[in-house]
Each structure stands twice: as C-alpha cells, then as structure tokens.
matplotlib code that plots the C-alpha trace (Angstrom):
import matplotlib.pyplot as plt

x = [-8.9, -7.2, -3.9, -2.3, 1.1, 3.3, 6.4, 8.6, 11.7, 15.0, 15.8, 14.3, 16.7, 15.0, 15.6, 16.6, 19.6, 19.3, 19.6, 23.3, 23.2, 22.1, 25.5, 25.7, 22.2, 23.3, 26.5, 24.4, 22.3, 25.4, 24.6, 26.9, 24.8, 21.7, 19.2, 16.9, 13.3, 11.3, 9.1, 10.1, 9.0, 11.4, 14.2, 13.4, 13.2, 16.8, 15.9, 17.0, 20.3, 20.8, 20.2, 22.4, 25.3, 25.1, 25.2, 28.1, 30.1, 29.9, 31.6, 28.7, 27.6, 23.9, 21.4, 18.3, 15.2, 12.7, 9.9, 7.5, 4.1, 1.4, -1.2, 1.0, -0.7, -0.1, 1.1, 3.7, 5.2, 5.4, 7.1, 9.9, 10.7, 13.1, 15.1, 15.6, 16.6, 19.1, 20.7, 22.1, 20.9, 20.9, 19.0, 16.1, 15.8, 12.2, 12.3, 9.2, 5.6, 3.8, 3.4, 7.2, 7.7, 5.1, 6.6, 10.0, 8.6, 6.8, 9.8, 12.0, 10.1, 9.1, 12.6, 14.0, 11.5, 12.2, 10.4, 7.5, 5.8, 2.6, 2.0, -1.7, -0.8, 0.4, -2.5, -4.1, -2.9, 0.4, 0.7, 4.3, 6.1, 9.8, 11.9, 13.2, 16.0, 16.9, 14.9, 15.5, 12.6, 13.0, 9.6, 9.4, 5.8, 4.1, 1.3, 1.1, 3.5, 4.5, 8.1, 7.0, 4.1, 3.8, 1.4, 1.8, -1.1, -1.6, -4.3, -6.3, -7.8, -9.5, -11.4, -12.0, -10.4, -7.2, -5.9, -3.1, -0.4, 0.1, 3.0, 5.7, 8.2, 7.1, 8.1, 11.1, 14.5, 15.2, 13.7, 15.0, 12.7, 14.3, 11.9, 14.3, 13.2, 9.6, 10.2, 9.5, 6.1, 3.4, 0.4, -2.1, 0.2, 0.8, -2.9, -3.7, -0.9, -1.3, -5.0, -4.3, -2.0, -4.6, -7.2, -4.8, -4.6, -8.3, -9.5, -7.0, -8.4, -12.0, -11.6, -12.7, -9.1, -8.1, -5.9, -3.7, -0.6, -2.0, -3.8, -0.7, 0.5, -3.0, -3.5, 0.0, -0.2, -3.4, -1.9, 1.2, -0.7, -3.6, -1.1, 1.1, -0.9, -2.2, 1.2, 2.8, 0.1, 0.3, 4.0, 5.7, 9.3, 8.5, 10.9, 9.4, 5.9, 7.3, 9.1, 5.9, 4.0, 6.6, 6.7, 2.9, 2.6, 5.0, 2.9, -0.1, 1.7, 2.5, -1.1, -2.6, 0.0, -1.2, -5.0, -5.8, -7.9, -11.5, -14.4, -13.0, -10.1, -12.3, -14.5, -11.6, -9.9, -13.0, -13.1, -9.3, -9.1, -12.0, -11.1, -7.4, -8.1, -5.1, -5.5, -5.5, -8.2, -10.4, -10.1, -10.9, -14.0, -15.4, -14.3, -17.3, -20.0, -18.5, -18.2, -21.7, -23.0, -20.8, -21.4, -23.6, -20.8, -17.9, -19.0, -17.0, -13.8, -14.4, -14.7, -11.4, -9.7, -11.1, -9.6, -6.2, -6.8, -7.8, -11.5, -14.2, -15.7, -18.7, -19.0, -20.6, -17.7, -15.3, -17.1, -17.3, -13.6, -12.8, -15.1, -13.5, -10.0, -10.7, -12.3, -9.3, -7.0, -8.9, -10.2, -13.0, -16.4, -17.8, -17.0, -18.4, -15.0, -13.5, -16.1, -18.6, -21.7, -24.8, -24.1, -20.9, -22.6, -23.1, -19.6, -18.2, -20.5, -19.5, -15.8, -15.9, -17.8, -14.9, -12.5, -13.7, -10.4, -11.1, -14.9, -14.8, -12.7, -15.1, -16.9, -20.2, -21.0, -22.1, -24.6, -24.5, -27.2, -25.0, -22.1, -24.4, -25.8, -22.3, -21.3, -24.5, -23.7, -20.4, -21.5, -22.8, -21.6]
y = [6.4, 6.8, 5.3, 5.0, 4.1, 4.2, 2.2, 3.5, 2.3, 3.0, 5.5, 7.0, 8.4, 10.6, 13.0, 12.9, 10.6, 9.1, 5.6, 6.3, 5.8, 2.2, 0.9, 3.2, 1.9, -1.7, -0.9, 0.6, -2.5, -4.7, -6.6, -9.1, -10.7, -8.9, -9.9, -7.7, -8.9, -7.4, -8.4, -9.1, -5.7, -3.9, -6.3, -5.8, -2.0, -2.0, -0.6, -3.7, -3.7, 0.0, -0.5, -3.7, -1.7, 0.9, -1.8, -3.6, -0.4, -0.3, -3.7, -6.0, -9.0, -9.0, -11.4, -10.3, -12.5, -11.2, -13.5, -11.2, -10.7, -8.0, -8.6, -11.6, -14.9, -16.6, -19.7, -17.6, -16.3, -19.9, -21.0, -18.4, -19.1, -22.1, -20.0, -17.3, -19.9, -21.6, -18.3, -17.6, -13.9, -11.7, -8.8, -8.5, -5.3, -4.8, -2.9, -1.8, -1.3, -2.3, -5.9, -6.4, -4.6, -6.7, -9.9, -9.0, -8.3, -11.6, -13.5, -11.9, -13.4, -16.8, -17.6, -17.7, -20.2, -23.9, -26.5, -26.0, -22.7, -21.3, -17.5, -18.1, -19.0, -15.5, -13.5, -11.5, -9.3, -10.0, -13.6, -13.1, -13.7, -13.1, -10.8, -12.0, -10.9, -7.2, -5.3, -2.2, -0.9, 1.1, 2.0, 2.8, 3.9, 6.5, 4.4, 1.9, 3.4, -0.2, 1.0, 2.3, 0.0, -3.2, -4.6, -7.0, -8.1, -11.3, -12.5, -15.7, -16.6, -19.7, -17.6, -14.6, -12.2, -10.6, -10.7, -9.1, -9.9, -7.1, -7.2, -5.0, -7.6, -6.5, -2.9, -2.4, -1.5, 1.2, 2.9, 4.9, 7.3, 8.4, 10.2, 9.5, 5.8, 6.8, 8.9, 6.0, 5.1, 5.2, 7.5, 4.7, 3.3, 6.9, 7.4, 4.1, 4.3, 8.0, 7.6, 4.7, 7.0, 9.7, 7.2, 6.0, 9.5, 10.2, 6.9, 7.2, 10.7, 9.6, 6.2, 5.2, 4.9, 8.4, 10.2, 13.2, 11.3, 10.1, 13.3, 15.3, 12.6, 12.3, 16.0, 16.8, 13.7, 14.9, 18.4, 16.9, 14.4, 16.7, 19.4, 17.0, 14.0, 15.7, 17.1, 13.7, 12.1, 14.6, 15.3, 12.2, 13.6, 16.4, 15.5, 18.0, 16.5, 13.0, 13.8, 15.3, 12.2, 9.9, 11.7, 12.0, 8.2, 7.7, 9.9, 7.8, 4.7, 6.4, 7.5, 4.1, 2.5, 4.8, 4.8, 2.3, 2.2, 1.3, 0.1, 1.4, -1.0, -3.8, -3.8, -3.2, -6.4, -8.3, -6.8, -6.8, -10.5, -11.4, -9.4, -8.7, -5.0, -2.9, -2.0, 1.7, 1.5, -0.8, 1.7, 4.6, 3.0, 2.4, 5.7, 8.0, 5.3, 4.3, 7.9, 8.7, 5.9, 6.8, 10.6, 11.0, 9.7, 11.5, 14.7, 17.1, 15.2, 14.8, 18.6, 19.0, 16.6, 18.5, 21.7, 20.0, 19.3, 22.9, 22.1, 24.5, 23.6, 21.4, 17.7, 17.8, 19.7, 17.1, 14.3, 16.2, 16.9, 13.2, 12.2, 14.8, 13.7, 10.1, 11.0, 13.1, 10.3, 7.8, 5.6, 3.2, 3.8, 0.3, -3.3, -4.0, -3.0, -6.1, -8.7, -8.3, -10.6, -10.3, -13.8, -12.5, -10.1, -12.4, -13.7, -10.2, -9.3, -12.4, -11.9, -8.2, -8.9, -11.1, -8.2, -7.2, -5.6, -2.8, -2.8, -2.3, 0.8, 2.5, 5.6, 3.9, 0.2, -1.5, -4.3, -6.9, -4.9, -1.8, -3.7, -5.1, -1.7, -0.3, -3.1, -2.6, 1.1, 0.4, -2.7, -1.0, 2.0]
z = [21.6, 25.0, 23.9, 20.5, 19.1, 16.0, 15.2, 12.5, 10.5, 12.2, 9.4, 6.3, 3.7, 1.1, -1.7, -5.3, -5.7, -2.2, -3.7, -3.7, 0.1, -0.2, 0.7, 3.8, 4.8, 4.6, 6.5, 9.3, 9.4, 9.7, 6.5, 4.9, 2.2, 0.8, -1.8, -3.8, -4.0, -6.9, -9.8, -13.3, -14.6, -12.2, -13.4, -17.1, -16.7, -15.4, -12.0, -10.1, -11.9, -11.2, -7.5, -7.5, -9.1, -6.3, -3.7, -5.4, -5.6, -1.8, -1.7, -1.4, -3.5, -4.1, -5.7, -7.5, -6.8, -9.4, -8.4, -6.6, -8.3, -8.4, -5.7, -4.4, -3.9, -0.6, -2.6, -4.4, -1.1, 0.2, -3.0, -2.7, 1.0, 0.2, -2.2, 0.5, 3.1, 0.8, -0.2, 3.2, 3.0, 6.1, 4.5, 2.0, 0.0, -1.2, -4.5, -6.4, -5.7, -2.5, -3.7, -3.9, -0.6, 1.1, -0.4, 1.0, 4.4, 4.6, 3.2, 5.8, 8.7, 7.1, 6.0, 9.5, 10.8, 11.0, 8.9, 6.5, 6.7, 5.3, 5.2, 5.8, 9.4, 10.0, 8.5, 11.3, 14.1, 15.9, 14.7, 13.6, 16.9, 16.1, 13.9, 10.5, 8.3, 8.2, 5.7, 3.5, 1.5, -1.7, -3.3, -7.0, -6.8, -4.6, -3.3, -0.5, 2.0, 2.8, 3.4, 6.8, 7.8, 9.9, 7.2, 4.4, 2.2, 0.2, -2.1, -1.4, -4.8, -3.5, -1.0, -3.3, -1.0, 0.3, 3.9, 5.8, 8.3, 10.8, 13.2, 14.7, 13.3, 9.8, 10.2, 7.9, 9.4, 6.9, 3.8, 0.9, -0.8, -4.1, -6.5, -9.4, -9.2, -9.8, -13.0, -15.3, -13.8, -16.5, -16.1, -15.3, -12.6, -11.3, -11.0, -9.3, -6.8, -6.1, -5.4, -3.2, -1.2, -1.0, 0.3, 3.0, 4.3, 4.0, 5.5, 8.3, 9.1, 9.3, 10.9, 14.3, 15.5, 14.2, 16.7, 17.0, 16.2, 12.9, 12.0, 11.2, 8.8, 7.2, 6.6, 5.4, 3.1, 1.7, 1.0, -0.7, -2.8, -3.9, -5.0, -7.0, -8.3, -11.4, -12.3, -11.8, -13.9, -16.8, -16.6, -15.4, -15.4, -13.0, -10.2, -7.7, -8.2, -7.9, -4.7, -3.1, -4.1, -2.6, 0.7, 0.7, 0.2, 3.0, 5.2, 4.2, 5.4, 8.7, 9.1, 8.5, 10.8, 13.7, 12.9, 10.1, 6.9, 6.8, 4.6, 1.3, 1.7, 3.1, 0.0, -2.4, -1.1, -2.3, -5.8, -6.2, -5.4, -7.7, -10.8, -10.3, -10.3, -9.3, -5.7, -6.1, -8.8, -6.7, -3.8, -6.1, -7.5, -4.0, -2.4, -3.0, -2.6, 0.8, 1.9, 0.9, 3.0, 6.0, 5.7, 8.8, 11.0, 9.5, 7.8, 10.0, 9.6, 5.9, 5.6, 7.5, 5.2, 2.2, 3.6, 3.5, -0.2, -0.9, -1.2, 0.0, 3.4, 2.6, 2.2, -1.2, -2.6, -1.2, -2.9, -6.1, -5.9, -5.4, -8.3, -10.7, -9.7, -10.4, -13.8, -14.8, -13.9, -16.0, -13.3, -14.5, -13.0, -13.1, -12.4, -15.8, -17.1, -15.3, -16.2, -13.4, -13.6, -11.4, -10.1, -8.6, -6.2, -3.2, -3.4, -3.2, -0.3, 1.7, 1.0, 2.0, 5.2, 6.4, 6.5, 9.9, 10.9, 8.5, 8.6, 12.4, 11.9, 9.5, 11.0, 10.4, 10.8, 7.6, 7.4, 4.6, 2.9, 3.0, 1.5, -1.2, -2.1, -2.5, -4.8, -6.8, -7.1, -8.9, -10.8, -13.9, -15.9]

ax = plt.figure().add_subplot(projection="3d")
ax.plot(x, y, z, "-o")
ax.set_aspect("equal")
plt.show()
C-alpha cells in the first residue's frame, strides 16, 4: 500500500487497578449521564456492579443496561435503541467481551439518529455518517480488541452470516484495560478469546493491506500473546499473564484497524452465524486450513510472524505450532461438534463468499471451490 492510516481512541488507561480511573475518564469526556452496556453474565458476575460503584464514587449516577448478547443479532441491537434514546444518556460504557463492546458502539451512533433506524443500513464501509454518544470501552476478555477499533460486528441469522459496520465514528473515545477484570474468565473463554487475538495479529501481518504501521502492533501482539496464553489458560489468576494478554489483544485490534483481517475471519463469520460457535473457536478451527491454502503467497511473512512467537524459521513449524496450541487449549477440530450436516455445505460456502471485504484482503484469492474445500477439511473429525 502507498498510503495507510490508523485512528485510535483519545486515551487508553491500562494496568492493574486502572478501573479506579473510570470517573476521571468520564470527567475528561465531559460526561453527565453514563450507562453501562453489558450482557447478563457480566451483571450476574458482579462486574457491572463493581464498575458502577467506581463511577458512583466519582459523583455520577449510572444505569446498567444488561441486554447485550453474545454474537449480537441485528434485531437485538435495534430493539435496545429506544431504551438508550429514552434514557437521556450522553455516554455509553461498553463492558465485557467484544460483543458487548460492539453493541455499545453501534448503540452510540444509532441512538442519536432521528426516527426509526435499522442497524443493517450501516453494515459496510463508512456508512455511519455522524458521531454518536461518547464511548468508554472496558474489556473483560483479551480477545477482539474492539476497544480500539472502528469495527462492530452483528449476526444476521436469516442470511446465515455475520456482517460489520466500519466507520471512524465507531472508534471509541477512551478505553480502560484492567487485567483484574479478566481474572474470572474461565479457561474455555480464555482460550477462545486469546486465540482470536492471536489470529488478529497474524492475519493482519500476512494480509494484502499489511503495512509498516500495522506490522509493529502485529509482531509485538504475537510475542505477548504467545508468551502468556498458555499461562493464562492453565493459571487463570496469573495477573502478569492476564495483563500481557490484554495488551496483546489491544495490539491485535490496532493491527487489524491499520491493515485488516482476511479469509480466516471471512469463513468464520459463516460458521459462527450458522452454528453459534464462539468467534475465537470458529477462527481457530479454520486457521491452519486457510493458511495451508494461502501458503504460496504468504510464506515469508508467515515465517516472520512465527519468529515473533518463538517458532523456528520454517512455515511447517509455524503451522505445527498453531495446531499444537489449539489442541492444548481444547479447541474442537471439527464442525461435527456443532451439528454440521453435509447439506449445510453450500449454504456455508455462499455465506462466506459474500464477505468480500475480508476475502479481498487475503494474500491469496479464493474461489468458491477453495472455500468449499476448506469447509470440507473441517467438517469431519
């Protein structure tokens, strides 16, 4: 690429205990009436209440809107908009995993529009034309990096796929990265979100839009994640490992903002929407098959990425490392686990082929037959 760009939040507060600065962050944003957007799990776990208490201690009243859902459906986002509008909020605090953060970002822009709105109208590149409410993102998983990206993903069940809105107006105003909020993350969620973050870094590094601005984030993210993911998975209360994972995931978000993900994510949107597979798991199942088919166009870059992960300099060793890591973290190998039927194949292929924004960024162009062969490769154990 001859030109490239990256937009970042106005400030990122990080470190153990940094959630205590939430009131200061809201003050810097000039906020008067914030609301926390999260899912019911975050509310039941007491995390939303903990964050709300910090905000209240700074002199704010704050509502908790625990209506976000995993892999949020477009219809769910639309249903929450009236509640945000009627609440008179001037800031949305996304709290939780990437789905909650994405929901808060979309709600922030939809809620300031007049009349009826449909999030589907904004799925694509730069279709969000004006800024929304102020946003503060507080991730409780080390995965999507949504706290620093202009992207927000929704599920379209009726079409069997996911789609994203990408806009500078979706870049959060501020983010807080407190590893203490990730200590309660179970091993399976740690694995899925952590591998998602690793794949963000890896795909961004080998993508067609890879550039020197993104490369630093990609490589440092790979180093941080590869050196801490196993420890975070096996020893969930290791705060040092959790912090490295959280920063690595943030770097993954920065990398994909500047260069973008590719075919792994494109195909994962299809399987994730069809079988409700956690996003990081869907990515992980597809990673090696996609890399194998793309190898002749990205081998040198893949070896460089492997070096950042401490892998010896050859492409086979990198693929072996990725397989072994997924196995150790308990990632299923086959779509059979999620109810795959042979009659589903063409539906998956067609849905994936529509994600041209990501397929066009893959180092190697994929035909329908390529996509079909990849799905067949993961269809059976």
